[in-house]
C-alpha positions in Angstrom: -21.1 18.4 -54.7 -20.6 20.1 -58.0 -23.1 19.6 -61.0 -22.5 20.0 -64.7 -19.9 22.5 -66.4 -19.4 25.0 -63.4 -19.0 22.4 -60.5 -18.1 25.2 -57.9 -21.7 27.0 -58.4 -24.9 25.9 -56.2 -23.3 22.5 -54.3 -26.1 20.8 -52.5 -25.2 20.8 -48.9 -25.5 16.6 -47.8 -24.8 17.1 -44.0 -23.3 19.5 -41.6 -22.0 18.5 -37.9 -22.5 21.0 -34.9 -19.8 19.0 -33.9 -17.4 17.8 -36.0 -17.4 14.0 -36.9 -14.4 12.0 -36.4 -13.3 9.8 -38.8 -10.7 6.9 -38.6 -10.0 5.9 -42.3 -7.8 2.9 -41.1 -10.8 1.6 -39.0 -13.0 1.7 -41.7 -11.0 -1.3 -44.1 -14.2 -3.0 -45.3 -16.4 -0.9 -43.5 -18.9 1.8 -43.6 -19.5 5.4 -42.1 -22.4 6.9 -43.6 -21.7 10.4 -43.5 -24.8 12.2 -45.0 -27.9 12.3 -47.1 -29.9 14.3 -48.4 -32.7 15.2 -51.6 -30.1 16.6 -54.6 -30.9 17.3 -58.4 -30.8 14.6 -60.5 -27.5 14.7 -63.5 -24.1 14.2 -63.7 -22.1 15.4 -60.2 -18.2 15.6 -60.6 -17.1 16.7 -57.3 -17.4 16.3 -53.8 -16.2 19.1 -51.3 -14.9 17.8 -47.9 -15.3 20.9 -45.5 -12.7 19.7 -42.2 -12.5 20.8 -39.0 -9.2 23.5 -38.7 -6.3 22.4 -36.0 -6.0 25.4 -33.7 -2.3 26.7 -32.8 -1.4 25.0 -29.3 -4.2 22.5 -29.0 -4.2 19.4 -29.5 -5.1 18.9 -33.4 -8.3 17.3 -34.8 -7.2 16.3 -38.2 -3.5 14.4 -38.2 -1.7 11.4 -38.4 0.2 8.9 -36.7 3.2 7.0 -37.8 3.8 3.0 -36.7 7.3 4.3 -34.9 5.6 6.5 -32.8 1.4 5.7 -32.5 1.4 8.3 -29.3 2.3 11.4 -31.1 0.1 12.9 -33.4 1.0 14.8 -36.1 -1.3 17.8 -38.0 -2.2 17.3 -41.1 -2.1 20.7 -43.5 -5.8 20.7 -45.6 -5.0 23.5 -47.9 -8.7 25.1 -48.4 -10.0 22.1 -46.5 -12.0 25.3 -43.5 -13.0 27.2 -46.3 -14.0 25.8 -49.5 -13.3 22.1 -48.6 -11.1 19.6 -49.7 -12.5 18.7 -53.7 -12.1 15.0 -54.6 -13.2 15.0 -58.0 -15.1 12.6 -59.7 -17.8 11.8 -61.9 -20.9 10.4 -60.7 -24.5 9.8 -61.5 -27.6 10.8 -59.4 -31.1 8.9 -61.0 -34.4 10.1 -60.2 -36.5 8.4 -58.2 -34.1 5.7 -56.4 -31.4 5.9 -53.9 -28.4 6.8 -54.9 -25.2 6.2 -52.9 -21.3 6.8 -53.6 -17.6 5.8 -51.7 -15.3 7.5 -51.0 -12.1 5.5 -51.2 -9.3 6.2 -49.4 -5.8 5.4 -49.8 -3.2 6.6 -47.0 -0.4 6.3 -48.7 -1.5 8.4 -51.5 -3.8 11.2 -49.5 -1.1 11.8 -46.7 2.9 12.6 -48.1 5.3 14.4 -46.5 6.2 18.0 -47.1 10.3 17.1 -48.0 12.6 18.6 -44.9 9.6 20.6 -43.1 8.8 17.4 -41.2 5.0 18.5 -42.2 2.3 16.0 -43.5 0.0 17.0 -46.4 -3.5 16.2 -47.0 -4.2 15.6 -50.7 -7.6 14.9 -52.8 -5.7 13.0 -55.3 -5.2 10.3 -52.7 -9.4 10.4 -52.5 -11.5 8.5 -54.8 -15.2 8.9 -55.7 -16.9 5.4 -56.4 -20.2 5.1 -56.7 -22.0 2.0 -55.6 -25.8 0.5 -55.2 -27.0 1.8 -52.0 -27.5 0.1 -48.4 -24.5 -2.6 -48.6 -23.9 -3.9 -44.9 -21.3 -5.9 -45.9 -18.9 -6.4 -48.6 -15.5 -7.2 -50.1 -13.7 -5.8 -53.1 -12.0 -6.4 -56.4 -9.0 -4.7 -56.9 -6.5 -4.2 -60.1 -5.3 -2.2 -62.8 -5.5 -1.2 -66.4 -3.0 -1.0 -69.2 -1.8 0.8 -71.0 -1.1 4.5 -69.5 -3.0 6.0 -72.4 -5.8 4.7 -71.6 -6.1 5.7 -67.6 -7.4 9.6 -67.9 -10.8 8.2 -69.7 -10.6 4.2 -68.5 -13.8 3.6 -66.5 -15.1 0.3 -64.8 -17.8 -1.2 -63.7 -19.0 -4.4 -61.6 -21.6 -7.0 -63.1 -22.9 -9.7 -60.9 -22.9 -13.2 -62.9 -26.4 -13.8 -64.4 -27.1 -10.2 -64.5 -26.7 -7.5 -67.4 -26.6 -4.4 -65.2 -23.5 -2.8 -62.6 -23.9 -3.3 -59.1 -20.5 -0.9 -58.8 -18.4 1.5 -61.2 -16.0 4.2 -61.2 -13.1 5.5 -62.8 -9.7 4.4 -61.9 -6.5 6.3 -60.7 -5.4 8.5 -63.5 -1.9 8.3 -62.5 -1.0 4.3 -62.0 -4.1 3.0 -63.2 -5.3 1.2 -60.1 -9.0 0.5 -59.4 -11.1 -1.1 -56.3 -14.8 -1.9 -56.5 -16.7 -2.0 -53.3 -19.2 -4.9 -53.4 -21.3 -8.0 -51.9 -20.2 -11.1 -51.4 -20.5 -12.9 -54.9 -19.0 -13.4 -58.6 -18.9 -10.8 -61.1 -17.6 -10.1 -64.6 -15.5 -7.1 -64.9 -15.7 -4.6 -67.8 -13.8 -1.3 -68.7 -14.2 0.9 -70.8 -11.8 4.0 -72.6 -11.6 6.5 -75.4 -10.1 5.2 -78.1 -9.4 1.2 -76.9 -11.7 -1.4 -77.7 -14.2 -2.3 -74.5 -13.2 -5.1 -72.1 -15.3 -7.5 -70.4 -14.6 -10.5 -68.9 -18.1 -12.2 -69.4 -17.3 -11.8 -73.3 -13.9 -13.7 -72.9 -13.4 -17.4 -74.1 -14.3 -19.0 -71.6 -15.9 -16.7 -69.6 -14.2 -15.5 -66.5 -15.9 -14.4 -63.3 -14.3 -13.4 -60.2 -15.2 -14.6 -56.2 -15.5 -11.5 -53.8 -15.9 -12.8 -50.4 -16.7 -10.6 -47.2 -13.9 -8.7 -45.9 -11.3 -9.6 -48.7 -9.8 -8.3 -51.6 -10.4 -10.2 -54.6 -7.4 -9.4 -57.4 -8.8 -9.1 -60.8 -6.4 -9.5 -64.0 -6.6 -9.8 -67.6 -6.9 -12.8 -70.0 -3.5 -14.2 -69.3 -3.8 -16.3 -72.7 -3.2 -13.2 -74.8 -2.0 -10.5 -72.3 0.6 -12.8 -70.2 0.0 -9.9 -67.6 -1.6 -9.1 -64.4 -2.8 -5.9 -65.5 -6.2 -5.6 -68.1 -4.6 -4.6 -71.3 -7.1 -2.7 -73.7 -6.4 -3.2 -77.4 -6.7 -0.2 -79.2 -9.7 -1.0 -82.3 
């Protein structure tokens, strides 16, 4: 993880595996796999690095993708710097002192794995992996997902999910700066959604008239939209002050 103005220095080691840990990201939909834990200094962190095992020439690849058209063939993934300095996943999150802090790595296969032109090679890109800060110990959960408009808000927009009857967020994170999309992982329940971005009025579904809450069921993805009465669109639309 990186901290402060120079996120490349003094990275705390969270977990190292003598035998590389194999992770099937498609098998982890609405499930958790703990990658590691450690005591780290409190503060603001700006990245997580995943140091990957190396594909060896002439051997079966350890980093690979399979296609629906040919599920038995393992296509090696090229992971630039993944074996040296690590695959760098950017995203700001807070570590508070004296409590358990947890983050999720939200992996979007269609964004993280791309085919490089006519070469036939597949690349693993960290832009398809997003850091989401959540409460610790989510044994089972669902998701809230949606998008934010306008595009000028995307670089600084952040989403918080607040349980109905509470004022404290249970999950928070940035949105995808390329398309305004977000997803928050939370236990089953009823939630309001807050969105903030520099230069825009804050959005809070609990402050709408009438207040709007979104119901989450375990293992299901609930769509979050704006106020259809005022925006006429599915996306949450932020307004300029």
